[in-house]
matplotlib code that plots the C-alpha trace (Angstrom):
import matplotlib.pyplot as plt

x = [-15.9, -18.2, -21.4, -24.4, -26.5, -24.7, -26.5, -24.9, -24.3, -22.6, -20.5, -19.3, -18.6, -16.5, -14.6, -13.9, -12.5, -10.5, -8.8, -8.2, -5.3, -3.4, -3.9, -2.6, 0.5, 1.3, 0.7, 3.1, 5.8, 5.5, 5.8, 8.8, 10.7, 9.7, 11.2, 14.4, 14.6, 14.3, 17.1, 19.3, 18.8, 19.1, 22.4, 23.6, 22.7, 24.3, 27.5, 27.7, 27.2, 29.8, 32.2, 31.7, 32.4, 35.6, 36.7, 36.1, 37.5, 37.5, 40.6, 41.4, 41.2, 43.3, 46.0, 46.4, 45.8, 43.4, 41.9, 39.9, 36.8, 36.4, 32.6, 30.4, 29.2, 25.6, 26.3, 27.5, 24.5, 22.7, 25.9, 26.2, 22.7, 23.6, 26.7, 24.8, 22.3, 25.1, 26.8, 23.6, 22.1, 25.0, 27.9, 26.1, 25.7, 23.9, 25.8, 23.8, 26.3, 29.1, 26.9, 24.8, 25.9, 23.3, 23.3, 20.6, 19.1, 18.5, 17.1, 14.7, 13.5, 13.0, 11.1, 9.0, 8.0, 7.2, 5.0, 3.4, 2.2, -0.1, -1.2, -2.4, -4.0, -6.2, -6.8, -10.6, -11.3, -15.0, -16.1, -16.3, -13.6, -15.4, -18.4, -16.3, -16.5, -13.5, -13.3, -12.7, -9.6, -8.3, -8.6, -7.2, -4.0, -3.5, -4.3, -1.7, 0.9, 0.2, 0.0, 3.7, 4.6, 5.3, 7.6, 9.2, 10.0, 11.4, 13.7, 15.1, 16.0, 19.1, 17.4, 14.7, 13.1, 13.7, 17.4, 17.0, 14.7, 16.5, 20.0, 20.5, 22.3, 20.4, 22.8, 22.0, 18.3, 18.6, 18.5, 15.2, 14.0, 14.7, 13.1, 9.9, 9.8, 10.0, 7.3, 5.0, 5.7, 4.6, 1.4, 0.6, 1.4, -1.1, -3.6, -3.2, -3.5, -6.5, -8.3, -7.6, -8.9, -12.1, -13.1, -13.3, -13.3, -9.9, -8.3, -10.0, -8.6, -5.1, -5.7, -5.1, -1.4, -0.6, -1.6, 0.4, 3.5, 3.0, 3.5, 6.3, 8.2, 8.0, 9.0, 12.1, 13.0, 12.8, 15.0, 17.8, 17.8, 19.2, 22.7, 24.3, 23.0, 23.9, 27.4, 28.0, 26.2, 26.3, 25.3, 22.3, 20.4, 20.5, 19.7, 16.7, 15.5, 14.2, 12.2, 10.8, 9.7, 8.2, 6.2, 5.0, 3.9, 2.1, 0.3, -0.5, -1.9, -4.4, -5.3, -6.0, -7.9, -11.0, -11.0, -10.1, -6.7, -4.5, -3.8, -1.2, 0.6, 0.9, 2.9, 5.7, 6.1, 6.2, 8.9, 11.0, 10.6, 11.7, 14.8, 15.6, 15.0, 17.5, 19.9, 19.6, 19.9, 23.2, 24.5, 23.9, 25.2, 28.4, 29.1, 28.2, 31.1, 29.5, 26.3, 27.7, 27.5, 31.3, 33.7, 36.2, 36.0, 37.4, 37.0, 35.5, 37.5, 39.1, 42.5, 42.6, 45.9, 46.5, 48.1, 48.2, 46.7, 43.3, 43.2, 42.6, 43.0, 40.6, 41.4, 39.3, 39.0, 36.1, 33.7, 34.3, 30.9, 31.2, 31.9, 31.9, 32.7, 35.1, 33.8, 31.1, 30.8, 29.8, 28.1, 30.1, 28.6, 31.1, 29.2, 32.2, 32.9, 29.5, 27.2, 24.3, 25.3, 23.1, 24.5, 25.9, 28.2, 29.1, 32.7, 34.1, 36.0, 39.6, 40.5, 39.7, 37.8, 40.3, 42.9, 45.1, 46.8, 47.4, 50.1, 53.7, 54.8, 53.2, 53.1, 55.4, 59.1, 61.0, 64.2, 65.9, 66.6, 65.0, 61.7, 62.0, 62.5, 59.4, 57.4, 58.6, 57.7, 54.4, 53.4, 53.3, 50.6, 47.6, 44.9, 44.1, 42.4, 40.9, 38.3, 40.2, 38.7, 40.3, 38.4, 38.8, 38.6, 35.7, 33.6, 31.7, 32.5, 35.5, 37.2, 36.7, 38.0, 41.2, 41.9, 41.6, 43.8, 46.5, 47.3, 46.7, 43.8, 41.1, 37.4, 34.5, 32.9, 29.6, 29.5, 26.5, 27.1, 28.0, 26.1, 26.2, 27.0, 30.3, 31.1, 30.8, 34.0, 34.2, 33.3, 35.6, 38.8, 40.4, 39.9, 40.9, 40.7, 40.9, 40.9, 41.9, 42.8, 40.8, 38.9, 41.5, 39.4, 37.0, 39.3, 42.1, 39.9, 38.4, 42.0, 42.9, 39.7, 40.6, 44.0, 42.6, 39.9, 42.3, 44.6, 41.7, 40.7, 37.4, 37.9, 39.9, 41.0, 44.2, 45.0, 44.6, 45.5, 45.4, 45.7, 45.9, 46.3, 47.2, 48.1, 51.1, 53.9, 53.4, 49.9, 51.5, 51.9, 48.2, 48.4, 52.1, 52.7, 49.4, 49.8, 53.4, 52.2, 49.3, 51.7, 53.9, 51.0, 49.7, 50.0, 53.0, 51.3, 49.2, 45.9, 46.7, 49.2, 49.2, 50.1, 49.9, 50.2, 50.7, 50.4, 51.4, 50.2, 48.0, 47.7, 50.3, 54.0, 56.1, 59.8, 61.7, 64.2, 61.7, 61.5, 60.2, 58.5, 58.8, 57.3, 60.4, 62.1, 59.0, 59.1, 56.4, 55.4, 52.2, 50.9, 51.3, 53.4, 55.8, 58.5, 62.0, 63.2, 66.7, 65.4, 62.5, 64.4, 66.6, 64.3, 61.1, 59.8, 57.5, 60.3, 61.6, 58.5, 58.7, 55.0, 54.5, 55.3, 55.6, 55.0, 54.7, 51.8, 48.2, 47.4, 46.3, 43.2, 42.1, 45.2, 45.5, 41.9, 42.1, 45.3, 43.7, 40.5, 42.7, 44.6, 41.5, 39.2, 36.1, 34.7, 36.4, 35.4, 36.4, 35.9, 36.2, 36.1, 36.8, 35.3, 32.7, 35.6, 37.5, 34.3, 33.0, 36.5, 36.3, 39.5, 37.7, 34.4, 35.4, 37.2, 34.1, 31.7, 31.2, 33.1, 35.7, 33.0, 29.8, 28.2, 30.9, 33.6, 31.7, 31.0, 34.7, 35.4, 36.4, 35.8, 32.4, 33.2, 31.2, 31.7, 31.3, 31.3, 31.4, 31.5, 31.8, 30.9, 29.6, 26.1]
y = [-85.1, -85.8, -83.8, -84.8, -85.2, -88.5, -91.5, -93.8, -96.4, -94.0, -92.7, -96.3, -96.9, -93.8, -94.8, -98.2, -96.7, -94.2, -97.0, -99.0, -96.8, -97.9, -101.6, -100.9, -99.2, -102.3, -104.7, -102.8, -102.4, -106.0, -107.3, -105.1, -106.3, -109.9, -109.6, -108.0, -110.7, -113.5, -112.0, -111.5, -115.0, -116.5, -114.8, -115.9, -119.6, -119.4, -118.0, -120.9, -123.5, -121.6, -121.7, -125.4, -126.1, -124.1, -126.0, -129.3, -128.9, -131.8, -133.8, -132.5, -128.9, -129.7, -131.5, -128.9, -125.8, -124.4, -121.2, -120.1, -122.2, -122.2, -122.3, -121.5, -117.9, -119.1, -120.6, -117.2, -115.2, -115.2, -114.1, -111.3, -110.1, -110.1, -108.0, -105.6, -105.1, -104.5, -101.9, -100.1, -100.1, -99.5, -98.1, -95.5, -92.5, -89.2, -86.3, -83.3, -80.6, -81.5, -83.0, -85.8, -88.8, -91.5, -94.6, -95.5, -98.1, -95.3, -93.1, -95.8, -96.4, -92.7, -92.1, -95.3, -94.1, -90.6, -92.2, -94.7, -92.3, -90.2, -93.3, -95.0, -91.7, -91.3, -95.0, -95.7, -98.4, -98.8, -95.3, -92.0, -89.8, -86.6, -87.6, -88.1, -85.3, -83.1, -84.5, -87.9, -86.8, -84.8, -87.9, -90.2, -88.3, -88.4, -92.2, -92.9, -91.0, -92.4, -95.9, -95.7, -94.8, -98.3, -99.3, -95.8, -96.5, -99.9, -98.5, -96.1, -98.7, -100.9, -104.1, -104.7, -107.4, -105.6, -106.0, -109.7, -110.3, -108.1, -108.5, -104.7, -103.2, -100.8, -97.9, -98.3, -98.3, -94.9, -93.2, -94.9, -94.0, -90.3, -90.5, -92.0, -89.4, -86.5, -88.0, -88.4, -84.8, -83.6, -85.6, -84.3, -80.8, -81.2, -82.6, -79.6, -77.0, -78.8, -78.9, -75.2, -74.3, -76.4, -75.8, -72.3, -73.8, -75.4, -72.4, -73.1, -76.6, -75.3, -73.4, -76.8, -76.4, -80.1, -80.1, -76.9, -78.2, -81.5, -80.1, -77.7, -80.6, -82.6, -79.5, -79.0, -82.6, -82.5, -79.4, -80.7, -84.0, -82.4, -83.5, -80.0, -79.3, -82.8, -82.3, -78.9, -79.6, -83.4, -83.6, -81.3, -84.0, -86.7, -84.2, -83.0, -86.3, -88.1, -85.3, -84.2, -87.7, -88.3, -85.1, -85.8, -89.4, -88.5, -85.7, -87.9, -90.6, -88.2, -86.7, -90.0, -91.6, -89.6, -91.2, -94.7, -94.5, -94.6, -98.3, -96.9, -94.8, -96.9, -99.7, -97.1, -97.0, -100.8, -101.1, -98.4, -100.0, -103.4, -101.8, -100.1, -103.4, -105.2, -102.4, -102.6, -106.4, -106.1, -103.4, -105.7, -108.8, -107.3, -104.8, -107.0, -105.8, -102.3, -103.7, -105.6, -109.1, -109.7, -109.1, -106.4, -103.0, -101.5, -104.6, -102.6, -99.4, -98.3, -96.8, -93.8, -93.2, -90.2, -91.6, -88.3, -84.9, -86.1, -89.9, -91.6, -95.4, -96.7, -100.1, -102.0, -105.6, -107.5, -109.8, -113.5, -113.9, -110.9, -112.0, -110.2, -110.6, -108.5, -105.1, -104.9, -102.0, -101.3, -98.4, -96.9, -95.0, -92.9, -91.2, -89.2, -87.8, -87.4, -84.4, -86.8, -89.9, -92.2, -91.2, -93.9, -93.4, -96.1, -97.1, -99.9, -102.6, -102.8, -105.9, -109.5, -112.1, -114.9, -116.9, -117.3, -114.0, -114.3, -117.0, -115.9, -117.4, -118.7, -122.4, -121.8, -121.5, -118.4, -118.7, -115.5, -113.9, -110.7, -112.5, -114.0, -110.5, -109.4, -112.2, -111.4, -107.7, -108.5, -110.7, -107.7, -106.0, -105.1, -105.8, -109.5, -110.0, -106.6, -104.4, -101.7, -98.6, -95.9, -92.6, -89.6, -86.3, -84.1, -81.6, -82.6, -85.6, -86.7, -83.4, -84.2, -87.7, -86.3, -84.5, -87.8, -89.5, -86.8, -87.9, -91.6, -91.6, -94.2, -93.8, -96.0, -97.5, -99.3, -101.4, -102.4, -104.6, -105.9, -104.1, -104.0, -106.8, -108.4, -108.7, -112.3, -112.9, -116.6, -117.5, -115.1, -116.1, -112.7, -109.9, -106.3, -104.1, -100.3, -98.0, -94.5, -93.2, -94.6, -96.7, -99.3, -100.1, -101.9, -103.4, -104.7, -107.2, -108.3, -108.9, -110.9, -112.9, -113.9, -115.1, -117.1, -118.8, -119.8, -121.3, -123.2, -124.5, -122.7, -120.7, -120.9, -117.3, -117.1, -113.4, -110.6, -107.0, -104.5, -100.8, -98.2, -94.5, -92.3, -88.6, -88.7, -91.2, -91.4, -92.9, -96.3, -96.8, -97.3, -100.9, -101.5, -104.7, -106.2, -106.6, -107.8, -110.7, -111.4, -111.7, -114.0, -116.2, -116.3, -119.7, -120.1, -122.5, -121.8, -121.2, -117.6, -115.0, -112.2, -108.9, -105.9, -102.4, -99.4, -96.1, -93.0, -89.9, -86.8, -83.2, -82.4, -82.5, -85.5, -85.6, -87.1, -88.6, -90.8, -93.8, -96.1, -95.7, -97.3, -97.5, -98.3, -95.7, -93.7, -90.5, -88.6, -85.0, -83.5, -87.1, -88.1, -91.1, -90.1, -92.2, -91.0, -89.2, -90.7, -94.2, -93.9, -95.3, -97.9, -99.4, -99.8, -103.3, -102.9, -102.7, -106.1, -108.0, -108.6, -108.6, -105.2, -102.4, -98.8, -95.9, -92.2, -90.2, -91.0, -94.5, -94.7, -96.7, -96.7, -98.5, -100.8, -102.1, -102.5, -104.6, -106.8, -107.3, -108.3, -110.8, -112.2, -115.0, -116.5, -114.2, -111.0, -108.7, -105.1, -103.8, -100.1, -98.2, -94.5, -91.1, -90.0, -88.6, -91.9, -93.9, -91.7, -91.2, -91.5, -93.6, -96.1, -96.4, -96.1, -99.5, -101.1, -99.7, -100.4, -101.5, -102.9, -104.6, -105.7, -108.3, -108.2, -108.8, -111.8, -113.3, -113.1, -115.2, -112.2, -112.1, -111.3, -108.3, -107.5, -104.1, -103.6, -100.0, -99.0, -95.3, -93.5, -89.9, -87.8, -87.2]
z = [-96.5, -99.3, -100.2, -98.2, -101.3, -102.0, -100.7, -98.2, -100.9, -103.2, -100.3, -99.4, -103.1, -103.3, -100.2, -101.6, -104.8, -102.8, -100.8, -104.0, -104.8, -101.6, -102.6, -106.1, -104.7, -102.6, -105.4, -107.7, -105.0, -103.8, -107.4, -108.0, -104.9, -105.8, -109.2, -107.9, -105.2, -107.8, -109.9, -106.9, -105.4, -108.9, -109.4, -106.0, -106.8, -110.2, -108.7, -106.2, -109.0, -111.2, -108.3, -107.8, -111.5, -111.3, -108.2, -109.9, -113.5, -115.9, -116.4, -119.8, -118.6, -115.6, -117.5, -120.2, -118.0, -120.5, -119.3, -122.4, -123.1, -126.9, -126.9, -129.8, -129.7, -129.4, -126.0, -124.8, -126.0, -122.6, -120.9, -123.5, -122.6, -118.9, -119.5, -121.8, -118.9, -116.4, -118.5, -119.5, -116.0, -113.7, -115.7, -117.8, -115.5, -115.5, -113.9, -112.5, -111.8, -109.5, -106.8, -108.2, -110.2, -110.7, -112.9, -115.3, -113.0, -110.4, -113.2, -114.3, -110.8, -110.2, -113.5, -113.0, -109.5, -110.8, -113.5, -111.2, -108.6, -110.8, -112.8, -109.6, -108.4, -111.5, -112.3, -112.2, -114.8, -114.0, -113.4, -115.4, -113.9, -114.8, -112.6, -109.5, -107.0, -106.1, -102.5, -103.9, -105.8, -102.8, -100.6, -103.3, -103.6, -99.8, -99.7, -102.4, -100.4, -96.9, -98.2, -98.9, -95.3, -94.1, -97.0, -96.7, -93.1, -93.8, -96.5, -93.9, -91.3, -91.0, -90.1, -92.7, -94.8, -98.1, -97.8, -97.1, -100.1, -102.7, -101.4, -101.6, -98.6, -96.4, -97.3, -101.0, -100.2, -98.7, -102.1, -102.8, -99.4, -100.1, -103.5, -102.2, -99.3, -101.8, -103.9, -100.9, -99.9, -103.3, -103.1, -99.6, -100.8, -103.6, -101.2, -98.8, -101.6, -103.1, -99.7, -99.1, -102.6, -102.5, -98.8, -97.3, -93.8, -94.4, -92.8, -89.5, -89.8, -90.0, -86.8, -85.1, -84.2, -84.7, -88.3, -89.1, -87.3, -89.1, -92.6, -91.4, -90.0, -93.2, -95.2, -93.1, -93.4, -97.2, -97.3, -95.0, -96.9, -100.0, -100.7, -100.7, -97.3, -96.0, -97.3, -95.8, -92.5, -92.1, -88.5, -89.0, -90.9, -88.2, -85.5, -87.5, -89.0, -85.9, -84.3, -87.6, -88.6, -85.1, -85.2, -88.7, -88.0, -84.8, -86.5, -89.5, -87.2, -85.6, -88.9, -90.6, -87.7, -88.6, -92.1, -90.9, -92.7, -89.7, -90.6, -93.0, -90.3, -87.2, -88.9, -89.3, -85.5, -85.4, -88.0, -86.4, -83.0, -84.4, -85.8, -82.5, -80.6, -82.8, -82.3, -78.5, -78.5, -80.5, -78.2, -75.2, -76.9, -78.3, -75.4, -72.4, -70.3, -70.3, -69.0, -66.0, -67.6, -67.4, -64.6, -65.1, -66.8, -70.0, -72.0, -74.9, -74.4, -77.7, -78.3, -80.7, -82.6, -84.8, -87.9, -89.9, -89.7, -90.9, -90.1, -86.8, -86.3, -83.7, -82.2, -79.7, -78.5, -80.0, -78.3, -79.0, -80.6, -82.8, -86.4, -89.6, -93.3, -95.4, -96.4, -93.6, -91.3, -87.7, -86.0, -83.2, -80.3, -78.2, -75.4, -74.2, -77.6, -79.3, -78.8, -78.1, -76.1, -78.3, -81.7, -83.8, -86.8, -89.4, -90.2, -92.2, -90.3, -91.5, -89.6, -90.7, -88.8, -89.5, -87.6, -90.7, -90.4, -86.7, -87.2, -86.8, -90.1, -93.2, -94.1, -97.0, -95.9, -96.8, -98.7, -97.5, -94.2, -95.5, -95.8, -92.3, -91.0, -92.9, -91.4, -87.9, -88.2, -89.8, -87.0, -84.7, -86.8, -84.7, -87.2, -86.7, -83.4, -82.9, -84.4, -86.3, -88.0, -90.1, -89.5, -91.7, -89.8, -90.7, -88.7, -85.6, -83.4, -85.5, -84.6, -81.0, -81.6, -83.1, -79.8, -78.0, -80.6, -80.3, -76.8, -77.5, -75.2, -74.7, -75.3, -74.4, -77.5, -78.0, -81.2, -83.3, -86.2, -88.5, -91.2, -95.0, -97.4, -98.3, -102.1, -103.1, -105.2, -104.8, -108.3, -110.2, -112.0, -111.6, -109.1, -109.4, -106.3, -106.7, -103.8, -102.8, -99.3, -96.5, -99.0, -98.2, -95.2, -97.5, -100.2, -97.8, -96.0, -99.3, -100.6, -97.6, -97.8, -101.5, -100.4, -97.5, -99.6, -102.3, -99.7, -98.3, -101.7, -101.6, -104.8, -108.0, -108.5, -110.6, -110.4, -107.9, -108.6, -105.7, -106.6, -103.8, -104.4, -101.5, -101.2, -98.9, -98.6, -94.8, -95.4, -96.2, -92.5, -92.1, -93.4, -94.5, -92.5, -93.5, -97.3, -96.8, -94.6, -97.0, -99.9, -98.0, -97.1, -100.7, -102.3, -104.7, -107.0, -110.1, -108.2, -107.5, -108.7, -106.1, -107.8, -105.5, -106.7, -104.4, -106.2, -104.4, -106.0, -105.5, -106.3, -103.7, -104.6, -103.6, -103.1, -106.0, -103.6, -101.8, -104.1, -101.4, -98.1, -94.7, -91.2, -89.1, -86.9, -86.5, -84.6, -82.7, -83.5, -82.2, -81.5, -85.1, -86.1, -89.0, -90.6, -90.2, -93.3, -93.1, -93.3, -95.7, -98.8, -97.2, -94.6, -96.7, -96.3, -99.2, -101.6, -100.5, -101.7, -105.5, -106.2, -104.6, -106.9, -105.8, -108.3, -108.1, -109.6, -110.1, -111.4, -115.1, -114.3, -117.9, -119.1, -116.1, -116.4, -120.1, -119.6, -117.0, -119.1, -122.1, -119.9, -118.1, -119.1, -117.5, -114.9, -113.6, -110.8, -110.3, -106.8, -106.1, -102.9, -102.3, -102.4, -104.9, -107.0, -107.6, -108.1, -110.9, -112.4, -116.2, -116.3, -114.0, -115.8, -119.5, -119.7, -118.1, -120.7, -124.4, -126.4, -124.1, -122.0, -123.5, -125.8, -128.5, -125.9, -124.5, -127.9, -128.6, -125.5, -123.4, -119.7, -118.1, -115.9, -112.7, -111.0, -107.3, -106.0, -102.4, -102.6, -99.3, -98.5, -95.7, -97.1]

ax = plt.figure().add_subplot(projection="3d")
ax.plot(x, y, z, "-o")
ax.set_aspect("equal")
plt.show()
């Protein structure tokens, strides 16, 4: 409320200037997303043209097999600038304790938003700020905060326009979502304290229960969103998030209605409802047998298998019209296992949406009986016509799922997906895939996709390196038959050289006698499939494939990546998936920073390296 001594004209003028802050916020945010979208789509278009040029080489290059283009350094200056930006923005990181590791791009966005918020709050180019009344500034702070509610809601949903425009997956937008929420909380806290200081009657306003509960709900939400709390009590956050946000938005709507500012609150309900509507449509479309649209029952029942003490493989038949790309995930709802029947948890799809790997034998004939036996055994792999998930056991519902998997039970599953984005590796000359543990759920489909596209003549990749680090030898059974068949199907001509590394190493001790590992002659113990110790060395099918190398100990990522960079030319991609530990490992990032990667490397006709990181965690 403004003082009554002000004339009606002055009051309307102040209101107009108050609302100007909300317009400025949206101008800045829209401009930022537009610029990011232009770069993203421009990069995508450039990649498609680059891929076409590689698929249609000139005659001289084709006849002489020239891989290095001896260009003048001046022609490579733009590419050098691009690589400099990649290294500086995404491979220089800031570590805060053992919890937070953020790259410079995230640091820049955070600092820019922190600077933007007060700047827009105090910006009044045509008026003397000292003559503006205190109520104006109190309201201006609140307006700048609530004007961000719509975009804040969009950034927190899975089906949103921002991901479509910028090309940034919804899960990566969550960090910006949390950052903006905390900034809005600080602004609203300043607004509340300022109101209490300037108006003695503010205490009576707080007597309204809904306003008090409103701020308490937002405060609780900010506290439980902190990563240490989310890590230690993962399921506490989703249980708290929805009711807290609902209480806050309803209270905010009634509070802003008196000031004609509810226009910034009710769109949040619309965006959330749209996201839920798309979710329901997908559930019905991809789980139609559960809703009575298909005769029979159990069509979408999943089988849970306990592969090790902390890993469950979930297999379920997929709907014929459910298609996905490598590296994408799906949200799984299991009413019989979950605490709340409508919970949904994301997991990466291990299987591939392709008919290539469902054939019983590759087009290229094998020259030995051993290879024929490998092909026959590989054809029985369950990963090709099903949806397959590898689920690491944690607290909460995964612990209940483990009990089901121990008895090889079935569980009813509702699938919503696919979600996330698949890495576009079609225009690269060399691909390196690095993964640890269950991160193979992401990199294995990408590896298979590379092989299939080269076979189909859709890409000109000449080298693929697949590095997988696991803690126990028995973990190889998760996917053992799959890479064997992929290697057998890989083209034998110059378009690709499939080079698959399996590194077995961890902090736990491994037997020196086990120089190779195998899946045959498995035995059952407590519901867990374990390889027979007597046949581990002699029956390992991995050892029969020349391009698959088995090593003990942790992989020396620093040396491996430097070697690949020195051998590569043109464009090279490094795709990483694993826990936060492997993704921030110094041996992984150091070869991808200066001076190995950067302008000097590009100007000396070195490869342009692009890094894709799909770090998974439980917070």
